[in-house]
Steps between C-alpha positions, in 0.01 A plus 500: 500500500632839406534787744197682356287191522608456865391856565168454326439184693577680833257785397228245414546330835469826685187587306361151574555559874310827478216344301467213750480756781224687325320174399477416870241777525272302267527714180456257201718716274803447725444126504496495115820715490660256741422205272644688203818591679555143624467390139748762379750418770488131413551584133823676600615199700404618848332176610460611858231742392233274643635531854300711739 
C-alpha cells in the first residue's frame, strides 16, 4: 500500500468512527454511511473495518 493509500485508509477509519458514534443516536442515514465506509475500507484492504 502506498503512502497516500495509507493516509486515505486512516481518514476513512476516522470518518467511520464518527459515523458509528452518530449512528448510535438512531439516525438511519448514519447507519447507511457506516455500511458504505466499511465497504470502502475493505476494498482498500483494511479488513479490520468490521470491528466495533
